[in-house]
C-alpha positions in Angstrom: 106.3 55.0 107.0 107.9 57.3 109.5 106.5 60.7 110.4 109.3 62.4 108.6 108.7 60.4 105.4 105.0 61.3 105.6 105.8 64.9 106.1 108.1 65.0 103.1 105.4 63.3 101.0 102.9 66.0 102.2 105.4 68.7 101.1 105.9 67.1 97.7 103.0 68.9 95.9 104.1 72.3 97.2 107.8 71.7 96.3 106.8 70.4 92.9 104.6 73.5 92.3 107.5 75.8 93.4 110.1 74.0 91.2 107.9 74.0 88.1 106.5 77.6 88.5 109.4 79.4 90.0 112.4 77.4 89.2 111.6 76.2 85.7 109.2 79.1 85.0 106.7 76.8 83.6 103.2 78.2 82.9 100.6 77.3 85.5 98.4 75.7 82.8 101.2 73.1 82.4 102.5 72.9 85.9 99.2 72.6 87.9 97.7 69.5 86.1 101.0 67.7 87.0 100.8 68.9 90.6 97.2 67.8 90.8 98.0 64.2 89.6 100.9 63.9 92.1 98.7 65.1 94.9 95.9 62.6 94.1 98.4 59.8 93.9 99.9 60.7 97.3 96.4 60.9 98.8 95.4 57.5 97.4 98.6 55.5 98.1 100.3 57.2 101.1 97.3 58.6 103.0 95.0 55.8 101.9 92.2 58.2 101.0 89.3 56.5 99.2 89.0 57.1 95.5 85.5 58.4 96.2 86.8 61.0 98.6 89.5 62.2 96.2 86.9 62.6 93.5 84.5 64.3 95.9 87.2 66.7 97.0 88.0 67.5 93.3 84.3 68.2 92.7 84.2 70.4 95.7 87.2 72.3 94.3 85.4 72.7 91.0 82.5 74.3 92.7 84.9 76.7 94.4 86.5 77.3 91.0 83.2 78.5 89.6 82.9 81.0 92.5 86.4 82.4 91.8 85.9 82.6 88.1 82.6 84.5 88.7 84.6 87.1 90.7 87.3 87.3 88.0 84.7 87.7 85.3 83.0 90.5 87.2 86.3 92.4 87.7 87.2 92.0 84.0 83.7 93.0 82.9 83.8 96.2 84.9 87.1 97.2 83.4 86.0 96.4 79.9 82.7 98.3 80.4 84.7 101.3 81.8 87.0 101.1 78.8 84.1 101.5 76.4 82.2 104.1 78.5 85.2 106.4 78.8 85.4 105.9 82.6 89.0 104.6 82.6 90.1 107.6 80.5 88.5 109.9 83.0 90.3 108.2 86.0 93.6 108.2 84.1 93.3 111.9 83.4 92.3 112.6 87.1 95.5 111.0 88.4 97.6 113.7 86.6 95.9 116.1 89.0 97.0 114.2 92.0 100.5 113.2 90.9 102.0 111.9 87.7 104.5 109.9 89.8 103.8 106.2 89.3 105.0 105.5 92.9 102.3 107.7 94.3 99.7 106.2 92.0 100.6 102.7 93.2 100.3 103.7 96.8 96.9 105.3 96.3 95.3 102.8 93.9 96.9 99.6 95.1 97.6 100.2 98.8 94.8 102.4 100.0 91.9 101.7 97.5 92.9 98.1 97.3 92.9 97.8 101.1 89.4 99.1 101.2 88.2 96.6 98.6 89.9 93.9 100.6 88.1 95.0 103.8 84.8 95.0 102.0 85.1 91.9 99.9 88.2 89.8 100.3 88.7 86.5 98.5 91.2 87.9 96.0 88.9 90.7 94.8 91.3 93.6 95.5 94.1 92.3 93.2 91.4 91.4 90.6 90.1 94.9 90.7 93.3 96.9 91.3 95.6 95.1 88.8 93.5 95.9 85.6 92.8 99.4 86.9 96.6 100.0 87.1 97.0 98.6 83.6 94.4 101.0 82.4 96.4 103.8 84.1 99.5 102.8 82.1 101.3 100.3 84.3 102.8 97.2 82.7 100.6 94.2 83.3 103.2 92.2 85.2 104.0 95.2 87.4 100.2 95.7 88.1 99.9 92.0 89.2 103.0 92.1 91.4 101.8 95.3 93.1 98.3 94.0 93.3 99.4 90.8 95.0 101.2 92.8 97.7 97.8 94.2 98.8 97.2 90.6 100.0 99.0 91.2 103.3 98.1 93.7 106.1 94.4 94.1 105.3 93.7 90.5 104.6 93.1 89.3 108.2 90.2 91.7 108.4 89.1 91.3 104.8 85.6 90.4 103.8 84.3 92.2 106.9 86.5 90.2 109.2 85.7 86.8 107.8 89.2 85.3 108.4 88.9 86.1 112.1 85.1 85.8 112.6 84.8 82.5 110.6 88.4 81.3 110.3 89.5 81.6 113.9 86.2 80.9 115.6 85.6 77.8 113.5 89.3 76.7 113.6 89.6 76.2 117.3 87.5 74.1 119.7 85.4 77.0 121.0 83.2 75.1 123.4 86.2 73.5 125.2 88.0 76.8 125.3 84.9 78.5 126.7 84.7 76.0 129.6 88.3 76.6 130.6 87.8 80.4 130.3 84.8 80.2 132.5 86.9 78.4 135.1 89.4 81.2 135.0 86.7 83.8 135.4 86.9 85.0 131.8 84.7 84.7 128.7 85.1 83.7 125.0 84.3 87.3 124.0 87.2 88.6 126.0 89.6 85.9 124.6 88.4 86.6 121.0 88.8 90.4 121.5 92.4 89.7 122.7 93.2 87.6 119.6 91.7 90.3 117.3 93.7 93.1 119.1 97.0 91.1 118.8 96.4 90.4 115.1 95.7 94.2 114.5 98.8 95.3 116.5 101.2 92.8 114.8 99.9 93.7 111.4 100.1 97.4 112.2 103.8 97.2 113.2 104.8 95.1 110.1 102.4 96.8 107.7 103.8 100.3 108.1 106.6 99.5 105.6 104.4 97.6 103.1 103.7 100.7 100.8 107.5 101.4 100.7 108.3 97.7 99.9 105.6 97.7 97.3 107.1 100.7 95.5 110.7 99.7 95.9 110.0 96.3 94.3 108.0 97.9 91.5 110.8 100.4 90.7 113.6 97.9 91.0 112.1 95.3 88.6 110.2 97.6 86.3 112.2 100.8 86.1 114.5 101.8 83.3 117.4 101.9 85.7 116.5 98.9 87.8 117.3 101.1 90.8 116.7 100.4 94.5 117.6 104.1 95.1 114.8 105.5 92.9 112.3 103.5 95.0 113.8 104.4 98.3 113.7 108.1 97.4 109.9 108.1 98.2 110.5 106.6 101.7 109.0 109.6 103.6 105.8 109.6 101.6 105.5 105.8 101.6 105.9 105.6 105.4 103.5 108.5 105.9 101.0 106.5 103.8 101.6 103.4 105.8 101.1 105.2 109.1 97.9 106.9 107.7 96.5 103.4 107.2 97.7 101.4 110.1 97.0 103.8 113.0 93.2 103.9 112.4 93.4 100.2 111.4 95.0 99.2 114.7 92.6 101.4 116.7 89.6 99.8 115.0 90.9 96.3 115.6 91.5 97.0 119.3 88.4 99.0 120.0 85.8 97.8 117.5 86.6 94.2 116.6 87.5 92.4 113.4 84.8 93.6 111.0 86.0 97.1 109.9 89.8 97.7 110.6 90.8 97.4 106.9 87.9 99.6 105.6 88.4 102.2 108.3 92.1 102.3 107.8 91.7 102.7 104.1 89.1 105.4 104.3 91.0 107.4 106.8 94.2 106.8 104.8 92.6 108.0 101.6 91.2 111.1 103.3 94.7 112.0 104.5 97.0 110.8 101.7 95.2 112.0 98.6 95.1 115.7 99.7 98.7 115.4 100.9 99.7 114.1 97.5 97.9 116.9 95.7 100.0 119.4 97.7 103.2 117.5 97.1 103.7 116.7 100.8 106.8 114.5 101.3 106.9 113.6 97.6 110.4 113.8 96.1 111.2 116.3 93.4 112.0 113.6 90.9 108.9 112.2 89.2 109.3 108.5 88.5 107.7 106.7 85.5 108.1 103.4 83.7 110.3 103.3 80.7 108.7 104.1 77.3 106.3 101.4 76.2 108.5 100.3 73.3 111.3 99.5 75.9 109.1 97.1 77.9 110.1 93.5 78.1 107.6 91.1 76.4 106.9 89.3 79.8 105.7 92.6 81.2 102.8 92.9 78.7 99.5 91.2 79.0 96.6 90.9 76.6 94.5 93.4 78.4 95.3 97.0 77.4 93.4 100.2 76.8 94.5 102.2 73.8 93.9 105.9 73.4 91.7 105.3 70.4 89.3 103.1 72.4 87.7 106.4 73.5 87.3 107.8 70.0 84.0 109.5 69.5 83.1 109.4 73.2 82.1 112.5 75.1 84.7 112.9 77.8 83.6 112.1 81.3 84.6 114.1 84.4 87.0 112.4 86.8 84.3 112.2 89.5 81.9 110.5 87.0 84.7 108.1 86.1 85.1 107.0 89.7 81.4 106.6 90.3 81.4 102.8 89.4 84.1 102.1 91.9 82.4 104.2 94.6 79.2 102.2 93.9 81.2 99.0 94.1 82.7 99.8 97.5 79.3 101.0 98.9 77.4 98.0 97.6 80.0 95.5 98.9 79.8 97.0 102.4 75.9 97.0 102.3 75.8 93.4 101.1 78.0 92.3 104.0 76.7 94.4 106.8 72.9 95.1 106.2 71.2 91.9 107.3 68.1 92.0 105.1 70.2 92.7 102.0 72.7 90.0 103.0 69.9 87.5 103.5 68.3 88.3 100.2 71.5 87.9 98.3 72.2 84.6 100.0 68.8 83.3 99.2 69.9 82.2 95.8 72.3 79.3 96.5 73.3 76.3 94.5 75.0 73.6 96.7 75.9 70.0 97.1 76.2 68.7 100.6 78.3 65.6 101.4 79.4 65.2 97.8 79.3 61.5 96.7 78.3 60.7 100.3 81.5 62.0 101.8 80.8 63.6 105.1 82.1 67.2 105.4 82.9 67.6 101.7 80.4 70.1 100.5 80.3 73.1 98.2 78.0 75.9 97.4 77.7 78.8 95.0 76.0 82.1 95.9 76.0 84.1 92.6 74.3 87.2 93.9 76.2 87.4 97.2 79.7 86.7 95.8 81.6 89.8 94.7 81.1 88.7 91.1 77.4 89.3 91.4 77.9 92.8 92.9 80.5 93.6 90.1 78.0 92.6 87.4 75.3 94.7 89.0 77.7 97.6 89.1 78.4 97.1 85.4 74.7 97.4 84.6 74.5 100.6 86.7 77.6 101.9 84.9 76.0 101.3 81.5 73.1 103.5 82.6 75.1 106.2 84.4 77.7 106.5 81.6 75.1 106.1 78.9 76.7 103.2 77.2 75.3 101.9 73.9 74.1 98.3 73.7 76.9 97.4 71.3 79.5 98.7 73.7 78.1 96.6 76.6 77.9 93.5 74.3 81.5 94.0 73.3 82.6 94.3 77.0 80.7 91.0 77.8 82.3 89.3 74.8 85.9 90.3 75.6 85.5 89.4 79.3 84.1 85.9 78.4 87.1 85.1 76.2 89.5 86.3 78.8 88.0 84.0 81.5 88.7 80.8 79.6 92.4 80.7 80.3 92.0 81.2 84.0 89.4 78.5 84.1 91.7 75.8 82.7 94.4 76.5 85.3 92.0 76.8 88.3 90.2 73.5 87.5 93.4 71.7 88.5 94.7 74.1 91.2 91.7 74.3 93.5 90.8 70.6 93.4 94.4 69.9 94.4 94.0 72.2 97.4 90.8 70.5 98.5 92.4 67.0 98.3 95.1 68.3 100.6 92.7 69.8 103.1 90.3 66.8 103.1 93.1 64.3 103.5 92.4 64.1 107.3 89.8 61.4 106.7 91.7 58.4 105.5 92.2 54.7 106.0 95.7 55.1 107.5 94.5 57.1 110.5 96.8 60.0 109.6 96.3 63.7 110.2 95.7 65.8 107.1 98.7 66.7 104.9 98.8 70.4 105.9 98.8 69.4 109.6 101.5 66.8 108.9 103.6 69.6 107.4 103.0 71.9 110.3 103.8 69.2 112.9 107.1 68.5 111.1 108.0 72.1 111.4 107.0 72.4 115.1 108.8 69.2 116.1 112.0 70.4 114.3 112.4 73.8 116.0 111.2 73.3 119.6 111.0 76.5 121.8 111.8 78.8 118.9 108.6 77.7 117.2 106.8 81.1 117.7 109.3 82.5 115.2 108.1 80.0 112.7 104.4 80.1 113.6 103.6 82.8 111.0 105.4 80.7 108.3 103.1 77.8 109.1 100.1 80.1 108.7 101.6 81.3 105.4 102.0 77.6 104.3 98.3 77.1 104.9 97.4 80.1 102.8 99.8 79.1 100.1 98.0 75.8 99.9 94.4 77.1 100.3 94.7 80.5 98.7 92.7 81.9 101.6 93.4 83.3 105.1 90.0 82.0 106.3 90.7 78.4 105.0 94.2 78.5 106.5 92.9 79.5 109.9 90.2 76.9 109.8 92.8 74.3 108.9 95.6 75.3 111.3 94.3 77.4 114.2 93.7 74.4 116.5 97.2 73.1 115.7 98.8 76.4 116.6 96.7 76.5 119.8 97.9 73.1 120.8 101.6 73.9 120.1 101.2 77.0 122.3 99.9 74.9 125.2 102.7 72.4 124.8 105.3 75.2 125.0 103.4 76.9 127.9 103.0 80.2 126.0 100.0 82.4 125.2 97.5 80.5 123.0 95.8 83.8 122.0 99.1 85.1 120.7 99.9 81.9 118.8 96.5 81.9 117.1 97.0 85.6 116.2 100.4 84.7 114.7 98.6 82.1 112.6 96.1 84.7 111.3 98.9 87.2 110.5 101.1 84.6 108.7 98.2 83.3 106.7 97.4 86.8 105.5 101.0 87.2 104.3 100.9 83.8 102.6 98.2 85.2 100.2 100.9 87.1 98.4 102.3 83.9 97.0 99.1 81.8 96.9 99.0 80.2 93.4 95.3 80.5 92.6 95.3 84.2 93.8 98.2 84.9 91.4 96.3 83.1 88.6 93.1 85.1 89.3 95.0 88.4 89.3 96.9 87.4 86.2 93.8 86.5 84.3 92.3 90.0 84.7 95.2 91.5 82.8 95.7 88.7 80.2 99.0 87.6 81.8 98.3 83.8 82.3 101.4 81.7 81.9 103.7 84.0 84.0 102.6 83.1 87.5 106.1 81.9 88.5 107.6 85.2 87.5 105.1 87.0 89.7 105.8 84.7 92.7 109.5 85.1 92.3 108.9 88.8 93.1 106.1 88.6 95.7 108.1 86.1 97.7 110.4 88.9 98.8 107.7 90.9 100.7 106.3 87.6 102.0 109.7 86.8 103.5 109.9 90.3 105.0 106.5 89.9 106.5 107.1 86.4 108.0 110.6 87.3 109.4 109.5 90.5 111.1 106.3 88.9 112.4 108.4 86.0 113.8 110.7 88.4 115.5 107.8 90.3 117.1 106.5 86.9 118.2 109.7 86.0 120.0 109.9 89.4 121.7 106.2 89.4 122.7 106.3 85.8 124.1 109.8 85.5 125.6 110.8 89.1 126.4 107.5 90.9 127.2 105.8 87.8 128.4 102.4 88.3 126.8 99.7 86.3 128.5 96.0 85.4 128.1 93.1 84.3 130.3 93.9 80.6 129.8 97.3 81.2 131.5 95.5 82.6 134.5 96.1 86.2 133.5 94.0 88.5 131.5 
């Protein structure tokens, strides 16, 4: 078979998923089993993967599925516990003191609070936490998921305390070979790595300024009574102010401190600036925007997760501050678990793993129930039960409701993630072919030539769409991006940075991230509807990042130590 035929075959699972989910609006629970079967057949008969490796990859995917379900369960459990404790009612009441405008609430809860959770935890946690919180505040479930997915952009490259850069980029390129060449140029790996980190922060910072505005405009356009772009655009000054309040400290942290803390620092500074400003009505338009009355909501907007006013019957009202305590604890404990080494080591000590599954080299999986955000979330639930003085029957009800909700997500993900692992592990095969994701990337690179830097972020997004992870996409494609940069004679550091930025944007349409967020609000089956909306900000992000890439490389002439210039 020709390279073109192989590339088209490699694209087939993604195209099929897009047609079924977005075009035919088929529920993921129906679409993804079909996509899994097609992927396995292509792997077996076109890539000549062994049957054992396909099964081992599927088992590896199932281990990862358990990890993701654990995170989803923790997020749902916290919301259900807060429902019975009265914490959600307290938070909802508190927002009326900041602003009753849903556009402002979306910016504060999703953009700023969500970015902090992304910086602390990553791995889809912010959407899983923010989406049900927004539902509890009175957002339609579909609007909450769409807005929650848009968090998966600017902060993601520095999510989970910098994991996509620290692990993804470092592990995705041939560090030892690069270090040798850097030494010959009188430079070091540390300098090169700082340059990549700084370029990731700067590009994200430029593009990310408009993300709060885009988030609000899409929410208002698709979920407002008037379906109006204008009503979303009327909050432009406040939205851009909120974007700047986040990205300025974010970029400074990325350039000056490294990859671990930009998203958290940007969010904390942003919250400290934006919340007081919102209370004073600074830059907020005089019109207060809200969703239409609940009885006017479309059926597809409504999920199974909801908080009714009578859920709090008989409860002693909590103060707003007390209502927020569990989320403050969650943020603090996530940071401690990722940055304080004795705690990190202790939580990682409980690990269940399977190395070289079925004897297949490099196909391994592990589960760290205490270290994963799911473990932290469950611990916070137990603390919430004590702090909010929950009754045992209330805590039992929260566990019961959360367990039932998780079953639907589990069915979808047991096909989605094994499919992803087959794609990623297809590089070991009897046909001596590169892996399917690399075959797709090579097809794109060969087809566009010198304008490839414009498309480099889209290749990164493709990796994230497949893997559902910025880290995994960087591990999979950073070396490929590096090699294309060398072939074109342009900055390798910049190209790797574009990979990281594009992969972050790709999380907005990653199927299993959408499934995870949808599960937390009882919206399984409408994943295609969500992706039809989140693809708009994804296109914005990739087009503007590509434009920045072309200007940086061919107009400004950015360089790096491997080109003989620091």
